[in-house]
PyMOL Python script that loads the backbone (N, CA, C, O; Angstrom):
from pymol import cmd

cmd.read_pdbstr("""\
ATOM      1  N   MET A   1       7.715  10.654 -16.991  1.00  0.00           N
ATOM      2  CA  MET A   1       7.861   9.375 -16.345  1.00  0.00           C
ATOM      3  C   MET A   1       9.319   9.203 -15.931  1.00  0.00           C
ATOM      4  O   MET A   1      10.227   9.538 -16.692  1.00  0.00           O
ATOM      5  N   SER A   2       9.537   8.695 -14.757  1.00  0.00           N
ATOM      6  CA  SER A   2      10.873   8.508 -14.223  1.00  0.00           C
ATOM      7  C   SER A   2      11.523   7.243 -14.791  1.00  0.00           C
ATOM      8  O   SER A   2      10.840   6.286 -15.155  1.00  0.00           O
ATOM      9  N   THR A   3      12.849   7.260 -14.857  1.00  0.00           N
ATOM     10  CA  THR A   3      13.585   6.083 -15.316  1.00  0.00           C
ATOM     11  C   THR A   3      14.231   5.321 -14.170  1.00  0.00           C
ATOM     12  O   THR A   3      14.919   4.326 -14.400  1.00  0.00           O
ATOM     13  N   SER A   4      14.018   5.776 -12.931  1.00  0.00           N
ATOM     14  CA  SER A   4      14.563   5.071 -11.771  1.00  0.00           C
ATOM     15  C   SER A   4      13.572   5.173 -10.611  1.00  0.00           C
ATOM     16  O   SER A   4      12.603   5.930 -10.657  1.00  0.00           O
ATOM     17  N   PHE A   5      13.847   4.392  -9.580  1.00  0.00           N
ATOM     18  CA  PHE A   5      12.982   4.384  -8.399  1.00  0.00           C
ATOM     19  C   PHE A   5      13.647   5.062  -7.205  1.00  0.00           C
ATOM     20  O   PHE A   5      13.151   4.952  -6.083  1.00  0.00           O
ATOM     21  N   GLU A   6      14.757   5.758  -7.425  1.00  0.00           N
ATOM     22  CA  GLU A   6      15.519   6.359  -6.339  1.00  0.00           C
ATOM     23  C   GLU A   6      14.725   7.387  -5.552  1.00  0.00           C
ATOM     24  O   GLU A   6      14.987   7.580  -4.365  1.00  0.00           O
ATOM     25  N   HIS A   7      13.776   8.041  -6.168  1.00  0.00           N
ATOM     26  CA  HIS A   7      12.993   9.085  -5.507  1.00  0.00           C
ATOM     27  C   HIS A   7      11.838   8.522  -4.666  1.00  0.00           C
ATOM     28  O   HIS A   7      11.211   9.264  -3.910  1.00  0.00           O
ATOM     29  N   ILE A   8      11.558   7.243  -4.788  1.00  0.00           N
ATOM     30  CA  ILE A   8      10.442   6.643  -4.046  1.00  0.00           C
ATOM     31  C   ILE A   8      10.893   6.336  -2.627  1.00  0.00           C
ATOM     32  O   ILE A   8      11.923   5.696  -2.414  1.00  0.00           O
ATOM     33  N   ARG A   9      10.125   6.791  -1.679  1.00  0.00           N
ATOM     34  CA  ARG A   9      10.404   6.536  -0.263  1.00  0.00           C
ATOM     35  C   ARG A   9       9.262   5.699   0.297  1.00  0.00           C
ATOM     36  O   ARG A   9       8.100   5.918  -0.043  1.00  0.00           O
ATOM     37  N   GLY A  10       9.588   4.756   1.141  1.00  0.00           N
ATOM     38  CA  GLY A  10       8.553   3.928   1.748  1.00  0.00           C
ATOM     39  C   GLY A  10       8.335   2.630   0.987  1.00  0.00           C
ATOM     40  O   GLY A  10       9.127   2.250   0.125  1.00  0.00           O
ATOM     41  N   LYS A  11       7.259   1.971   1.323  1.00  0.00           N
ATOM     42  CA  LYS A  11       6.959   0.649   0.781  1.00  0.00           C
ATOM     43  C   LYS A  11       6.141   0.742  -0.503  1.00  0.00           C
ATOM     44  O   LYS A  11       5.392   1.694  -0.721  1.00  0.00           O
ATOM     45  N   ILE A  12       6.307  -0.261  -1.332  1.00  0.00           N
ATOM     46  CA  ILE A  12       5.459  -0.442  -2.505  1.00  0.00           C
ATOM     47  C   ILE A  12       4.663  -1.717  -2.262  1.00  0.00           C
ATOM     48  O   ILE A  12       5.238  -2.766  -1.973  1.00  0.00           O
ATOM     49  N   ILE A  13       3.361  -1.628  -2.377  1.00  0.00           N
ATOM     50  CA  ILE A  13       2.494  -2.786  -2.159  1.00  0.00           C
ATOM     51  C   ILE A  13       1.741  -3.074  -3.453  1.00  0.00           C
ATOM     52  O   ILE A  13       1.109  -2.191  -4.032  1.00  0.00           O
ATOM     53  N   LEU A  14       1.820  -4.312  -3.888  1.00  0.00           N
ATOM     54  CA  LEU A  14       1.134  -4.753  -5.101  1.00  0.00           C
ATOM     55  C   LEU A  14       0.142  -5.851  -4.745  1.00  0.00           C
ATOM     56  O   LEU A  14       0.398  -6.661  -3.854  1.00  0.00           O
ATOM     57  N   HIS A  15      -0.971  -5.876  -5.429  1.00  0.00           N
ATOM     58  CA  HIS A  15      -1.875  -7.015  -5.286  1.00  0.00           C
ATOM     59  C   HIS A  15      -2.431  -7.361  -6.655  1.00  0.00           C
ATOM     60  O   HIS A  15      -2.530  -6.516  -7.544  1.00  0.00           O
ATOM     61  N   GLY A  16      -2.787  -8.613  -6.796  1.00  0.00           N
ATOM     62  CA  GLY A  16      -3.320  -9.063  -8.073  1.00  0.00           C
ATOM     63  C   GLY A  16      -4.372 -10.134  -7.872  1.00  0.00           C
ATOM     64  O   GLY A  16      -4.388 -10.832  -6.858  1.00  0.00           O
ATOM     65  N   GLN A  17      -5.238 -10.250  -8.842  1.00  0.00           N
ATOM     66  CA  GLN A  17      -6.269 -11.281  -8.825  1.00  0.00           C
ATOM     67  C   GLN A  17      -6.147 -12.091 -10.103  1.00  0.00           C
ATOM     68  O   GLN A  17      -5.942 -11.543 -11.185  1.00  0.00           O
ATOM     69  N   VAL A  18      -6.275 -13.403  -9.964  1.00  0.00           N
ATOM     70  CA  VAL A  18      -6.202 -14.309 -11.100  1.00  0.00           C
ATOM     71  C   VAL A  18      -7.357 -15.289 -10.991  1.00  0.00           C
ATOM     72  O   VAL A  18      -7.612 -15.842  -9.921  1.00  0.00           O
ATOM     73  N   LYS A  19      -8.051 -15.501 -12.092  1.00  0.00           N
ATOM     74  CA  LYS A  19      -9.077 -16.541 -12.155  1.00  0.00           C
ATOM     75  C   LYS A  19      -8.594 -17.569 -13.161  1.00  0.00           C
ATOM     76  O   LYS A  19      -8.471 -17.277 -14.351  1.00  0.00           O
ATOM     77  N   ALA A  20      -8.323 -18.771 -12.679  1.00  0.00           N
ATOM     78  CA  ALA A  20      -7.840 -19.838 -13.548  1.00  0.00           C
ATOM     79  C   ALA A  20      -8.978 -20.398 -14.383  1.00  0.00           C
ATOM     80  O   ALA A  20     -10.136 -20.398 -13.964  1.00  0.00           O
ATOM     81  N   GLN A  21      -8.633 -20.869 -15.561  1.00  0.00           N
ATOM     82  CA  GLN A  21      -9.618 -21.588 -16.353  1.00  0.00           C
ATOM     83  C   GLN A  21      -9.975 -22.877 -15.615  1.00  0.00           C
ATOM     84  O   GLN A  21      -9.216 -23.355 -14.772  1.00  0.00           O
ATOM     85  N   GLU A  22     -11.114 -23.418 -15.936  1.00  0.00           N
ATOM     86  CA  GLU A  22     -11.585 -24.631 -15.272  1.00  0.00           C
ATOM     87  C   GLU A  22     -10.508 -25.721 -15.326  1.00  0.00           C
ATOM     88  O   GLU A  22      -9.897 -25.964 -16.367  1.00  0.00           O
ATOM     89  N   ASP A  23     -10.298 -26.356 -14.195  1.00  0.00           N
ATOM     90  CA  ASP A  23      -9.318 -27.441 -14.026  1.00  0.00           C
ATOM     91  C   ASP A  23      -7.863 -27.000 -14.180  1.00  0.00           C
ATOM     92  O   ASP A  23      -6.988 -27.847 -14.360  1.00  0.00           O
ATOM     93  N   GLN A  24      -7.584 -25.700 -14.113  1.00  0.00           N
ATOM     94  CA  GLN A  24      -6.212 -25.208 -14.215  1.00  0.00           C
ATOM     95  C   GLN A  24      -5.721 -24.589 -12.910  1.00  0.00           C
ATOM     96  O   GLN A  24      -4.621 -24.041 -12.857  1.00  0.00           O
ATOM     97  N   GLY A  25      -6.533 -24.676 -11.861  1.00  0.00           N
ATOM     98  CA  GLY A  25      -6.174 -24.057 -10.589  1.00  0.00           C
ATOM     99  C   GLY A  25      -4.869 -24.564 -10.015  1.00  0.00           C
ATOM    100  O   GLY A  25      -4.069 -23.777  -9.509  1.00  0.00           O
ATOM    101  N   ASP A  26      -4.638 -25.871 -10.085  1.00  0.00           N
ATOM    102  CA  ASP A  26      -3.398 -26.420  -9.535  1.00  0.00           C
ATOM    103  C   ASP A  26      -2.178 -25.955 -10.324  1.00  0.00           C
ATOM    104  O   ASP A  26      -1.116 -25.734  -9.743  1.00  0.00           O
ATOM    105  N   ASN A  27      -2.317 -25.805 -11.637  1.00  0.00           N
ATOM    106  CA  ASN A  27      -1.204 -25.292 -12.449  1.00  0.00           C
ATOM    107  C   ASN A  27      -0.891 -23.847 -12.085  1.00  0.00           C
ATOM    108  O   ASN A  27       0.275 -23.476 -11.951  1.00  0.00           O
ATOM    109  N   ILE A  28      -1.922 -23.037 -11.926  1.00  0.00           N
ATOM    110  CA  ILE A  28      -1.725 -21.636 -11.530  1.00  0.00           C
ATOM    111  C   ILE A  28      -1.110 -21.570 -10.138  1.00  0.00           C
ATOM    112  O   ILE A  28      -0.226 -20.750  -9.890  1.00  0.00           O
ATOM    113  N   ALA A  29      -1.566 -22.420  -9.235  1.00  0.00           N
ATOM    114  CA  ALA A  29      -1.013 -22.440  -7.876  1.00  0.00           C
ATOM    115  C   ALA A  29       0.482 -22.747  -7.909  1.00  0.00           C
ATOM    116  O   ALA A  29       1.254 -22.134  -7.171  1.00  0.00           O
ATOM    117  N   ALA A  30       0.895 -23.681  -8.751  1.00  0.00           N
ATOM    118  CA  ALA A  30       2.313 -24.029  -8.860  1.00  0.00           C
ATOM    119  C   ALA A  30       3.128 -22.858  -9.410  1.00  0.00           C
ATOM    120  O   ALA A  30       4.234 -22.593  -8.941  1.00  0.00           O
ATOM    121  N   ILE A  31       2.587 -22.169 -10.392  1.00  0.00           N
ATOM    122  CA  ILE A  31       3.281 -21.010 -10.967  1.00  0.00           C
ATOM    123  C   ILE A  31       3.412 -19.899  -9.930  1.00  0.00           C
ATOM    124  O   ILE A  31       4.484 -19.313  -9.778  1.00  0.00           O
ATOM    125  N   LEU A  32       2.329 -19.609  -9.218  1.00  0.00           N
ATOM    126  CA  LEU A  32       2.378 -18.566  -8.189  1.00  0.00           C
ATOM    127  C   LEU A  32       3.329 -18.950  -7.060  1.00  0.00           C
ATOM    128  O   LEU A  32       3.993 -18.082  -6.495  1.00  0.00           O
ATOM    129  N   LYS A  33       3.405 -20.233  -6.725  1.00  0.00           N
ATOM    130  CA  LYS A  33       4.329 -20.701  -5.686  1.00  0.00           C
ATOM    131  C   LYS A  33       5.776 -20.476  -6.133  1.00  0.00           C
ATOM    132  O   LYS A  33       6.618 -20.079  -5.329  1.00  0.00           O
ATOM    133  N   ALA A  34       6.065 -20.727  -7.413  1.00  0.00           N
ATOM    134  CA  ALA A  34       7.418 -20.485  -7.937  1.00  0.00           C
ATOM    135  C   ALA A  34       7.761 -18.998  -7.868  1.00  0.00           C
ATOM    136  O   ALA A  34       8.887 -18.633  -7.530  1.00  0.00           O
ATOM    137  N   ILE A  35       6.797 -18.147  -8.186  1.00  0.00           N
ATOM    138  CA  ILE A  35       7.003 -16.698  -8.076  1.00  0.00           C
ATOM    139  C   ILE A  35       7.243 -16.318  -6.621  1.00  0.00           C
ATOM    140  O   ILE A  35       8.127 -15.514  -6.323  1.00  0.00           O
ATOM    141  N   GLN A  36       6.460 -16.892  -5.721  1.00  0.00           N
ATOM    142  CA  GLN A  36       6.623 -16.616  -4.291  1.00  0.00           C
ATOM    143  C   GLN A  36       8.016 -17.032  -3.819  1.00  0.00           C
ATOM    144  O   GLN A  36       8.681 -16.275  -3.112  1.00  0.00           O
ATOM    145  N   ASP A  37       8.458 -18.225  -4.203  1.00  0.00           N
ATOM    146  CA  ASP A  37       9.779 -18.704  -3.795  1.00  0.00           C
ATOM    147  C   ASP A  37      10.883 -17.771  -4.288  1.00  0.00           C
ATOM    148  O   ASP A  37      11.824 -17.480  -3.550  1.00  0.00           O
ATOM    149  N   TYR A  38      10.774 -17.306  -5.520  1.00  0.00           N
ATOM    150  CA  TYR A  38      11.762 -16.380  -6.076  1.00  0.00           C
ATOM    151  C   TYR A  38      11.712 -15.046  -5.335  1.00  0.00           C
ATOM    152  O   TYR A  38      12.748 -14.495  -4.963  1.00  0.00           O
ATOM    153  N   SER A  39      10.505 -14.534  -5.126  1.00  0.00           N
ATOM    154  CA  SER A  39      10.332 -13.209  -4.515  1.00  0.00           C
ATOM    155  C   SER A  39      10.863 -13.138  -3.097  1.00  0.00           C
ATOM    156  O   SER A  39      11.371 -12.099  -2.674  1.00  0.00           O
ATOM    157  N   THR A  40      10.751 -14.221  -2.367  1.00  0.00           N
ATOM    158  CA  THR A  40      11.174 -14.212  -0.960  1.00  0.00           C
ATOM    159  C   THR A  40      12.583 -14.768  -0.781  1.00  0.00           C
ATOM    160  O   THR A  40      12.991 -15.062   0.342  1.00  0.00           O
ATOM    161  N   SER A  41      13.331 -14.918  -1.876  1.00  0.00           N
ATOM    162  CA  SER A  41      14.702 -15.418  -1.799  1.00  0.00           C
ATOM    163  C   SER A  41      15.689 -14.247  -1.785  1.00  0.00           C
ATOM    164  O   SER A  41      15.296 -13.080  -1.797  1.00  0.00           O
ATOM    165  N   GLU A  42      16.961 -14.584  -1.758  1.00  0.00           N
ATOM    166  CA  GLU A  42      18.019 -13.570  -1.808  1.00  0.00           C
ATOM    167  C   GLU A  42      18.004 -12.792  -3.119  1.00  0.00           C
ATOM    168  O   GLU A  42      18.541 -11.686  -3.184  1.00  0.00           O
ATOM    169  N   ARG A  43      17.402 -13.347  -4.154  1.00  0.00           N
ATOM    170  CA  ARG A  43      17.376 -12.690  -5.468  1.00  0.00           C
ATOM    171  C   ARG A  43      16.461 -11.468  -5.478  1.00  0.00           C
ATOM    172  O   ARG A  43      16.567 -10.628  -6.372  1.00  0.00           O
ATOM    173  N   GLU A  44      15.573 -11.360  -4.505  1.00  0.00           N
ATOM    174  CA  GLU A  44      14.685 -10.197  -4.366  1.00  0.00           C
ATOM    175  C   GLU A  44      14.823  -9.661  -2.939  1.00  0.00           C
ATOM    176  O   GLU A  44      13.917  -9.838  -2.125  1.00  0.00           O
ATOM    177  N   PRO A  45      15.947  -9.009  -2.627  1.00  0.00           N
ATOM    178  CA  PRO A  45      16.203  -8.601  -1.242  1.00  0.00           C
ATOM    179  C   PRO A  45      15.213  -7.585  -0.678  1.00  0.00           C
ATOM    180  O   PRO A  45      15.071  -7.492   0.541  1.00  0.00           O
ATOM    181  N   GLY A  46      14.532  -6.829  -1.517  1.00  0.00           N
ATOM    182  CA  GLY A  46      13.600  -5.824  -1.021  1.00  0.00           C
ATOM    183  C   GLY A  46      12.197  -6.329  -0.755  1.00  0.00           C
ATOM    184  O   GLY A  46      11.372  -5.599  -0.206  1.00  0.00           O
ATOM    185  N   CYS A  47      11.911  -7.562  -1.133  1.00  0.00           N
ATOM    186  CA  CYS A  47      10.564  -8.108  -0.942  1.00  0.00           C
ATOM    187  C   CYS A  47      10.388  -8.533   0.513  1.00  0.00           C
ATOM    188  O   CYS A  47      11.117  -9.391   1.012  1.00  0.00           O
ATOM    189  N   LEU A  48       9.422  -7.930   1.181  1.00  0.00           N
ATOM    190  CA  LEU A  48       9.164  -8.265   2.580  1.00  0.00           C
ATOM    191  C   LEU A  48       8.253  -9.479   2.709  1.00  0.00           C
ATOM    192  O   LEU A  48       8.443 -10.312   3.595  1.00  0.00           O
ATOM    193  N   THR A  49       7.265  -9.580   1.825  1.00  0.00           N
ATOM    194  CA  THR A  49       6.344 -10.717   1.868  1.00  0.00           C
ATOM    195  C   THR A  49       5.678 -10.896   0.509  1.00  0.00           C
ATOM    196  O   THR A  49       5.493  -9.935  -0.238  1.00  0.00           O
ATOM    197  N   TYR A  50       5.325 -12.126   0.206  1.00  0.00           N
ATOM    198  CA  TYR A  50       4.561 -12.453  -1.001  1.00  0.00           C
ATOM    199  C   TYR A  50       3.562 -13.516  -0.573  1.00  0.00           C
ATOM    200  O   TYR A  50       3.943 -14.639  -0.244  1.00  0.00           O
ATOM    201  N   ARG A  51       2.311 -13.167  -0.579  1.00  0.00           N
ATOM    202  CA  ARG A  51       1.273 -14.077  -0.081  1.00  0.00           C
ATOM    203  C   ARG A  51       0.321 -14.472  -1.196  1.00  0.00           C
ATOM    204  O   ARG A  51       0.005 -13.682  -2.086  1.00  0.00           O
ATOM    205  N   ILE A  52      -0.123 -15.709  -1.120  1.00  0.00           N
ATOM    206  CA  ILE A  52      -1.074 -16.241  -2.092  1.00  0.00           C
ATOM    207  C   ILE A  52      -2.292 -16.747  -1.336  1.00  0.00           C
ATOM    208  O   ILE A  52      -2.169 -17.547  -0.409  1.00  0.00           O
ATOM    209  N   CYS A  53      -3.450 -16.285  -1.731  1.00  0.00           N
ATOM    210  CA  CYS A  53      -4.709 -16.783  -1.170  1.00  0.00           C
ATOM    211  C   CYS A  53      -5.473 -17.461  -2.303  1.00  0.00           C
ATOM    212  O   CYS A  53      -5.496 -16.972  -3.432  1.00  0.00           O
ATOM    213  N   ARG A  54      -6.097 -18.593  -1.986  1.00  0.00           N
ATOM    214  CA  ARG A  54      -6.814 -19.342  -3.021  1.00  0.00           C
ATOM    215  C   ARG A  54      -8.177 -19.766  -2.519  1.00  0.00           C
ATOM    216  O   ARG A  54      -8.342 -20.184  -1.373  1.00  0.00           O
ATOM    217  N   SER A  55      -9.147 -19.648  -3.406  1.00  0.00           N
ATOM    218  CA  SER A  55     -10.488 -20.182  -3.185  1.00  0.00           C
ATOM    219  C   SER A  55     -10.915 -20.818  -4.502  1.00  0.00           C
ATOM    220  O   SER A  55     -11.353 -20.127  -5.422  1.00  0.00           O
ATOM    221  N   GLY A  56     -10.785 -22.125  -4.584  1.00  0.00           N
ATOM    222  CA  GLY A  56     -11.106 -22.823  -5.827  1.00  0.00           C
ATOM    223  C   GLY A  56     -10.163 -22.407  -6.942  1.00  0.00           C
ATOM    224  O   GLY A  56      -8.954 -22.613  -6.841  1.00  0.00           O
ATOM    225  N   ASP A  57     -10.700 -21.829  -7.997  1.00  0.00           N
ATOM    226  CA  ASP A  57      -9.891 -21.368  -9.125  1.00  0.00           C
ATOM    227  C   ASP A  57      -9.618 -19.869  -9.078  1.00  0.00           C
ATOM    228  O   ASP A  57      -9.116 -19.301 -10.047  1.00  0.00           O
ATOM    229  N   ASP A  58      -9.943 -19.227  -7.964  1.00  0.00           N
ATOM    230  CA  ASP A  58      -9.699 -17.793  -7.782  1.00  0.00           C
ATOM    231  C   ASP A  58      -8.496 -17.597  -6.864  1.00  0.00           C
ATOM    232  O   ASP A  58      -8.390 -18.231  -5.813  1.00  0.00           O
ATOM    233  N   PHE A  59      -7.589 -16.706  -7.280  1.00  0.00           N
ATOM    234  CA  PHE A  59      -6.375 -16.437  -6.521  1.00  0.00           C
ATOM    235  C   PHE A  59      -6.244 -14.942  -6.270  1.00  0.00           C
ATOM    236  O   PHE A  59      -6.660 -14.119  -7.086  1.00  0.00           O
ATOM    237  N   PHE A  60      -5.664 -14.611  -5.135  1.00  0.00           N
ATOM    238  CA  PHE A  60      -5.341 -13.234  -4.781  1.00  0.00           C
ATOM    239  C   PHE A  60      -3.893 -13.244  -4.315  1.00  0.00           C
ATOM    240  O   PHE A  60      -3.521 -14.059  -3.470  1.00  0.00           O
ATOM    241  N   THR A  61      -3.075 -12.354  -4.851  1.00  0.00           N
ATOM    242  CA  THR A  61      -1.685 -12.257  -4.423  1.00  0.00           C
ATOM    243  C   THR A  61      -1.423 -10.883  -3.816  1.00  0.00           C
ATOM    244  O   THR A  61      -2.035  -9.887  -4.202  1.00  0.00           O
ATOM    245  N   PHE A  62      -0.508 -10.853  -2.867  1.00  0.00           N
ATOM    246  CA  PHE A  62      -0.147  -9.630  -2.152  1.00  0.00           C
ATOM    247  C   PHE A  62       1.363  -9.627  -1.997  1.00  0.00           C
ATOM    248  O   PHE A  62       1.938 -10.576  -1.465  1.00  0.00           O
ATOM    249  N   GLU A  63       2.003  -8.572  -2.457  1.00  0.00           N
ATOM    250  CA  GLU A  63       3.452  -8.448  -2.321  1.00  0.00           C
ATOM    251  C   GLU A  63       3.786  -7.099  -1.708  1.00  0.00           C
ATOM    252  O   GLU A  63       3.235  -6.067  -2.092  1.00  0.00           O
ATOM    253  N   GLU A  64       4.693  -7.131  -0.754  1.00  0.00           N
ATOM    254  CA  GLU A  64       5.137  -5.898  -0.100  1.00  0.00           C
ATOM    255  C   GLU A  64       6.657  -5.855  -0.148  1.00  0.00           C
ATOM    256  O   GLU A  64       7.263  -4.904   0.344  1.00  0.00           O
TER     257      GLU A  64
END
""", "prot")
cmd.dss("prot")
cmd.show_as("cartoon", "prot")
cmd.util.cbc("prot")
cmd.orient("prot")
């Protein structure tokens, strides 16, 4: 296992799925929004995009 990412060339794409407990969707949305704000700020210069999709209590995130 490598201890650095220097050998990686190209983009890294991550996606995740989250299912909130009943009546917790808005709390999860707020947390994901905070992550999105951080990811797309100067503090994460390599992040090209961070997207959140929501359907009720189901969330899908995509980061490039």
